[in-house]
C-alpha positions in Angstrom: 64.0 29.9 27.7 67.7 30.0 28.4 67.2 31.6 31.7 64.6 29.0 32.7 67.0 26.2 31.7 69.9 27.7 33.6 67.9 28.1 36.8 66.8 24.4 37.0 70.0 23.0 38.5 70.0 25.7 41.2 66.3 24.9 42.0 67.2 21.2 42.2 70.1 21.9 44.6 67.9 24.0 46.8 65.1 21.4 46.7 67.6 18.7 47.8 68.9 20.8 50.7 65.4 21.6 51.9 64.4 17.9 51.5 67.4 16.7 53.6 66.7 19.3 56.4 63.0 18.4 56.6 63.8 14.7 56.5 66.2 15.2 59.5 63.6 17.3 61.4 60.5 15.2 60.8 61.9 11.7 60.3 60.6 10.2 63.5 57.2 11.9 63.2 56.6 10.7 59.7 57.9 7.2 60.5 55.1 7.1 63.1 52.6 8.5 60.6 53.3 5.8 58.0 53.9 2.8 60.2 51.2 3.5 62.8 48.6 6.1 61.8 48.2 5.0 58.2 47.8 1.4 59.3 44.5 2.2 61.1 41.4 1.4 59.0 40.0 5.0 59.3 43.1 6.4 57.6 44.1 3.7 55.1 43.0 6.1 52.3 46.1 8.2 53.1 48.3 6.0 51.0 46.6 7.5 47.9 46.8 11.1 48.9 50.4 11.8 47.7 49.4 10.6 44.2 46.3 12.8 44.3 48.3 15.8 45.3 50.8 15.3 42.5 47.8 14.9 40.1 46.3 18.2 41.3 49.6 20.0 40.7 50.0 18.3 37.3 46.7 19.5 35.9 47.7 23.0 36.8 51.1 22.7 35.1 50.3 25.1 32.2 48.9 27.8 34.5 51.8 27.3 36.9 54.4 27.7 34.1 52.7 30.8 32.7 52.6 32.5 36.2 55.9 34.3 37.0 57.6 33.6 40.3 57.6 36.5 42.7 59.6 35.4 45.8 58.4 36.9 49.1 59.7 37.4 52.6 56.1 36.8 53.8 56.9 33.1 53.6 58.9 33.5 56.8 55.6 34.0 58.7 54.2 30.4 58.1 57.8 29.1 58.5 58.1 30.8 61.9 54.6 29.5 62.9 55.7 26.0 61.8 58.7 26.2 64.1 56.5 27.2 67.0 54.2 24.3 66.3 57.1 21.9 66.0 58.3 22.7 69.6 54.7 22.6 70.9 54.4 19.1 69.5 57.9 17.9 70.3 57.7 19.0 73.9 54.0 18.6 74.5 53.8 15.1 73.1 51.3 15.6 70.2 52.1 14.2 66.8 49.3 16.1 65.1 51.0 19.4 66.0 54.2 18.2 64.4 52.4 17.2 61.3 50.8 20.7 61.0 54.2 22.2 61.6 55.6 20.3 58.6 52.7 21.6 56.5 53.2 25.2 57.6 56.9 25.1 56.8 56.2 23.6 53.3 53.7 26.4 52.6 56.2 28.9 53.9 58.9 27.6 51.6 56.6 27.7 48.6 55.5 31.2 49.3 59.1 32.3 49.9 60.3 31.0 46.5 57.3 30.9 44.2 55.3 33.9 45.5 51.6 34.5 46.2 50.3 34.2 42.6 51.9 30.7 42.0 50.8 29.7 45.5 47.2 30.4 44.6 47.5 28.2 41.5 48.5 25.1 43.6 46.7 26.3 46.8 44.1 23.5 46.8 46.8 20.8 46.3 48.7 22.2 49.3 45.6 22.4 51.4 44.7 18.8 50.4 48.0 17.6 51.9 46.3 18.1 55.3 44.2 15.1 54.7 47.3 13.0 55.2 47.2 13.7 58.9 44.8 12.0 61.4 43.1 14.1 64.0 44.6 14.2 67.5 43.8 11.1 69.6 41.8 12.9 72.3 39.6 14.5 69.6 39.5 11.3 67.5 38.2 9.3 70.5 35.4 11.8 71.2 34.3 11.7 67.6 34.4 7.9 67.5 32.3 7.7 70.7 29.6 10.1 69.3 29.6 8.3 66.0 29.1 4.9 67.7 26.1 6.3 69.6 24.5 8.0 66.6 25.1 5.0 64.4 23.6 2.7 67.0 20.5 4.8 67.5 19.8 5.1 63.8 20.6 1.4 63.3 18.0 0.5 66.0 15.4 2.8 64.3 16.0 1.0 61.0 15.8 -2.4 62.5 12.5 -1.4 64.3 11.2 -0.1 60.9 11.7 -3.6 59.4 9.6 -5.1 62.2 12.2 -6.8 64.4 11.9 -6.3 68.2 15.0 -4.5 69.4 16.2 -2.5 72.4 19.3 -0.4 72.8 21.6 0.1 75.8 24.3 2.6 75.0 26.1 1.1 72.0 24.7 -2.4 72.5 21.9 -3.6 70.3 19.7 -6.3 72.0 17.8 -8.4 69.4 16.5 -10.8 72.0 18.3 -13.8 70.5 21.6 -12.0 70.4 23.4 -8.8 71.5 25.5 -6.9 69.1 28.0 -4.3 70.2 28.8 -1.4 67.9 32.6 -1.1 68.5 35.1 1.3 67.1 35.5 -0.6 63.9 31.7 -0.2 63.2 31.6 3.4 64.4 31.6 4.8 60.9 34.6 7.0 61.5 36.7 5.5 58.7 33.8 5.8 56.2 33.0 9.4 57.4 36.6 10.6 57.1 37.1 9.0 53.7 33.8 10.4 52.4 34.6 13.9 53.5 38.0 13.7 51.8 36.4 12.3 48.6 33.7 15.0 48.8 36.3 17.7 49.1 37.9 16.4 45.9 34.5 16.3 44.1 33.7 19.9 45.3 37.0 21.1 43.9 36.0 20.0 40.4 32.4 21.2 40.9 32.9 24.7 39.5 29.7 26.4 40.7 28.5 29.0 43.3 30.0 28.7 46.8 26.7 27.8 48.5 26.2 24.8 46.2 29.7 23.6 46.8 29.3 24.0 50.6 26.0 22.1 50.6 27.6 19.3 48.6 30.6 19.1 50.9 28.7 19.1 54.2 26.0 16.7 52.9 28.6 14.0 52.8 28.6 13.9 56.7 25.0 12.9 57.3 25.1 10.7 54.2 28.0 8.7 55.5 26.5 8.4 59.0 23.0 7.3 57.7 24.6 4.8 55.3 26.7 3.3 58.1 23.7 3.0 60.3 21.9 1.1 57.5 24.9 -1.2 57.3 24.7 -1.9 61.0 20.9 -2.5 60.7 21.4 -4.9 57.8 24.1 -6.8 59.8 21.7 -7.2 62.7 18.8 -8.3 60.5 20.9 -10.8 58.6 22.4 -12.1 61.9 19.0 -13.7 62.6 19.2 -15.9 59.5 23.0 -16.4 59.0 24.5 -16.1 62.4 27.7 -14.5 63.6 29.5 -14.9 60.2 27.4 -12.0 59.0 28.7 -9.7 61.7 32.3 -10.8 61.6 33.0 -12.3 58.2 32.8 -11.3 54.6 29.6 -9.3 54.8 31.1 -7.1 57.5 34.0 -6.1 55.3 32.0 -6.0 52.1 29.4 -3.8 53.6 32.1 -1.3 54.5 32.8 -0.9 50.7 29.1 -0.8 50.1 28.9 2.5 51.8 31.0 4.1 49.1 29.1 2.3 46.4 25.9 4.0 47.7 27.4 7.4 48.7 29.3 8.2 45.6 26.4 8.0 43.2 24.2 9.9 45.6 26.8 12.7 45.7 26.9 12.8 41.9 23.1 12.9 41.7 23.1 15.7 44.3 25.7 17.6 42.2 23.5 17.4 39.1 20.5 18.6 41.1 22.4 21.5 42.4 23.5 22.5 38.9 19.9 23.1 38.0 19.2 25.4 41.0 19.6 29.1 40.6 21.9 30.9 40.1 22.8 28.8 37.0 26.2 29.2 35.4 26.2 29.6 31.7 29.0 27.1 31.2 29.4 23.5 32.3 29.9 23.1 36.0 31.1 19.5 36.1 34.5 20.1 34.7 36.9 17.4 35.8 39.9 19.2 34.4 40.4 23.0 34.1 41.9 23.9 30.7 44.6 26.5 31.0 46.0 28.4 28.1 49.6 29.5 28.2 49.9 33.0 27.0 52.3 33.2 24.0 52.7 36.9 24.1 54.7 37.1 27.3 57.3 39.8 27.1 60.6 38.0 27.0 62.3 40.9 28.6 59.8 40.9 31.4 60.3 37.2 31.9 64.0 37.6 32.1 63.6 40.5 34.5 61.5 38.3 36.8 64.1 35.6 36.8 66.9 38.1 37.4 64.9 39.6 40.3 64.1 36.2 41.7 67.8 35.4 41.9 68.5 38.5 43.9 65.5 37.9 46.2 65.7 34.2 46.6 69.3 34.0 47.7 68.8 35.8 51.1 65.5 34.1 51.6 67.1 30.7 51.0 69.9 31.5 53.4 67.5 32.6 56.2 65.3 29.5 55.6 68.2 27.1 55.7 69.5 28.8 58.9 66.1 28.4 60.6 65.6 24.8 59.6 69.2 23.9 60.3 68.8 25.4 63.8 65.8 23.2 64.5 67.6 20.2 63.3 70.7 20.9 65.4 68.8 21.8 68.6 66.5 18.8 68.4 69.4 16.4 67.9 72.0 17.9 70.2 70.2 19.5 73.2 69.4 16.9 75.9 65.6 16.8 76.2 65.6 13.6 78.2 62.9 13.8 80.9 63.7 14.0 84.6 61.6 11.1 85.9 60.6 11.9 89.5 61.0 9.3 92.3 57.8 8.0 93.9 56.3 5.1 95.7 55.2 2.2 93.5 51.4 2.0 93.1 51.6 -1.8 93.7 52.2 -0.9 97.3 49.1 1.3 97.6 47.5 0.4 100.9 44.5 -1.8 101.0 43.1 0.0 104.1 42.4 3.7 104.2 40.4 5.0 107.1 37.1 3.1 107.2 37.7 1.8 103.7 39.3 -1.6 103.2 39.9 -4.3 100.6 41.4 -7.8 100.4 43.4 -7.5 97.1 44.3 -5.4 94.1 42.6 -6.1 90.8 44.7 -7.1 87.7 44.2 -5.5 84.3 44.2 -7.5 81.1 47.5 -7.1 79.1 45.6 -5.9 76.0 44.3 -2.9 77.9 47.7 -2.1 79.4 49.2 -2.1 75.9 46.4 0.1 74.6 46.6 2.6 77.4 50.5 2.9 77.3 50.6 3.5 81.0 53.7 3.1 83.2 51.9 1.9 86.4 48.4 1.3 87.6 46.3 0.2 90.6 42.7 -1.0 90.7 41.2 -1.7 94.2 37.6 -2.3 95.2 37.2 -0.7 98.6 34.3 -1.4 101.0 33.1 0.6 104.0 31.5 -0.7 107.2 28.1 -0.9 105.4 29.7 -3.1 102.6 29.1 -0.3 100.0 31.8 -0.4 97.3 34.0 2.2 95.7 36.1 1.2 92.7 39.4 3.0 92.8 41.6 3.2 89.7 44.9 5.2 89.2 46.9 5.2 85.9 50.3 6.7 86.1 52.4 7.9 83.1 56.1 8.6 83.5 56.1 10.4 80.2 53.3 11.8 77.9 55.5 12.4 75.0 54.4 11.7 71.4 52.0 8.8 71.0 51.5 8.2 74.7 49.1 10.3 76.8 46.5 10.0 79.5 43.1 8.6 78.3 40.2 10.5 79.7 37.2 8.5 81.1 34.9 10.9 79.2 36.1 9.1 76.1 35.8 5.5 77.2 33.2 5.2 80.1 30.1 5.8 77.9 30.7 2.6 76.0 29.5 -0.9 76.8 25.9 0.1 77.1 26.2 2.8 79.8 24.7 6.2 79.2 26.8 9.2 80.4 24.7 11.9 81.9 24.9 14.9 84.3 28.6 15.5 83.5 30.4 18.5 84.9 32.6 19.5 87.8 32.1 19.4 91.5 33.9 21.0 94.5 34.5 18.8 97.5 35.2 20.5 100.8 37.2 19.2 103.8 40.0 17.6 101.7 43.2 17.5 103.7 46.3 19.0 101.9 44.3 20.8 99.2 43.5 24.1 100.9 40.4 22.4 102.2 38.8 22.1 98.8 39.2 20.0 95.7 37.4 20.2 92.3 36.8 17.0 90.3 34.9 15.9 87.2 31.6 14.2 88.0 29.2 12.1 85.9 26.2 9.9 86.4 26.1 6.7 84.4 23.1 4.4 83.8 22.5 1.0 82.3 18.9 0.0 82.6 18.0 0.3 86.3 21.7 0.3 87.3 23.1 3.7 88.2 26.6 4.7 89.1 28.4 7.9 90.0 32.0 8.6 88.8 34.5 11.2 89.9 37.8 11.6 88.0 40.7 14.1 87.9 44.2 14.4 86.6 47.0 15.0 89.2 49.7 16.5 87.0 53.0 17.7 88.7 51.3 19.3 91.6 48.2 20.5 89.8 44.7 19.1 89.5 43.5 19.3 85.9 40.1 18.4 84.4 40.4 18.0 80.6 42.7 17.0 77.7 43.3 20.5 76.5 44.8 21.5 79.9 46.9 18.4 79.8 48.4 19.3 76.5 49.1 23.0 77.4 50.8 22.1 80.7 52.7 19.2 79.2 54.4 21.6 76.8 55.1 24.2 79.4 56.5 21.7 82.0 58.5 19.9 79.3 60.1 23.2 78.4 60.7 24.5 82.0 61.0 21.3 84.1 61.7 18.6 81.5 58.8 16.7 82.9 55.5 15.4 81.4 54.6 12.8 84.1 51.0 12.7 85.2 48.2 10.5 86.3 44.5 9.8 86.1 42.4 9.0 89.2 38.9 7.6 88.7 36.4 6.6 91.3 33.1 4.8 90.7 30.4 3.8 93.1 27.0 2.2 92.6 23.7 3.9 93.6 22.3 1.0 95.6 18.5 0.2 95.7 18.2 1.2 99.3 19.7 4.6 98.9 19.3 7.9 96.9 21.7 9.5 94.5 22.7 12.0 97.3 23.6 9.1 99.6 26.0 7.7 97.0 27.4 11.2 96.4 28.2 11.6 100.1 29.9 8.2 100.1 32.1 9.1 97.2 33.0 12.4 98.7 33.9 10.7 102.0 36.3 8.4 100.0 37.9 11.4 98.3 38.7 13.0 101.7 40.3 9.8 102.8 42.3 8.9 99.7 43.5 12.3 98.6 46.3 12.7 101.2 47.4 9.1 100.6 47.6 9.7 96.9 50.0 12.6 97.5 52.6 10.1 98.8 52.4 7.9 95.6 52.1 10.5 92.9 54.9 13.1 92.4 54.1 16.8 92.9 55.8 20.0 91.8 59.3 19.2 93.1 61.4 16.2 92.2 62.5 14.1 95.2 
């Protein structure tokens, strides 16, 4: 016991040093996490996670105390990977990567000083820390979109079951006397994430065979979706009798809590049913707390030897870890990573006449959308050809795509407002000047009732034409490292399929517009070289 008492001040000093280094490295990222990410409804549960993690470690305190520390150099592997993730996130402009970096370094430090055996004791608590971090925005938006559509479809099915006439157009529910739009707040994302996190905690205390625990965990996903769809349906049904207050007032907020009131008992009942299924454990499987017995016959000499060895092993590990973390802190705060913003023409000067295409004015965008998109410049113009057929032209330019600000893909936002998003893919357009005669773009057909549109979009990024968010992240990191640039743009074109023409006619019109506008765009969006 003397040895353990003597080592505590040293541990506290090392803990304080690590804490200060990590605070200096991740201060800006975790400030954003707390003041921005946790303020979103879907992640409001995160405020409780630190207390839950401490509780998970506390119930393991006896087993943790009885397990000897065996420091290991293997901890440098997750620390090294965490450093790589830090620079990927810092230069590539993705907060989630930085969050994962902090978690990897924390795991690496625990492994370095506690050893593998102690790490296994608190392994779930460390894993549970990951629930503090929201998923990346470009993935979050895709998930939210799909949940909106699924919740809307199931909600309409439930409304129809109750005998009310109803039609659906995308994420809009038409009740005849009113139209309800299933927006992000009603998507069910916040209830789904919270339910999965809660189910993960329940599964941890559900000490049974792995297949039962897996079933219990994954069953929370359809359960949360179906319950949210029922909530949407009830809102629509009660709307008929109580008006808009049902959709926007107390019931809307209360029904969100109702999801958990329904789901938690269902999960507990499911757990009891799974307990009865073979193979059956001979002991209780619903333990809330694992009882750990501290062995009283530990060899004192052996314990002293472990502490003595740990002193010899930990000191060099500690020095190496401090050097690595100190290097990150020093480089990130002393090296000039300011971006080189390329010169270009202002999009407000984009010509209103291009070949046979002409317009009378540029369209304004509402300030709320400008704030949401975090763009630097934009232009929206409705061009018409000689036959008065229209092409909507939209360009959003970003001087920087660093943390928290990045290009929003149309694949994430176009399918809303009732439009279905079909026939998506890429298409090669030939005869485009300045692009080796060929240019590849994303293509999709959108439909709302009898109205049909075709959209093309692509991402001109520092002399490249990219097509998806994953490419954007990779090249943002590389160019930030090599060129100190993350500027880029989104170009989106939309044309209607008019009643007097076929889909192929509209396709030819859009391709003709691309051939006309592509060389002009090159003058307004920066390429590989900075002018």
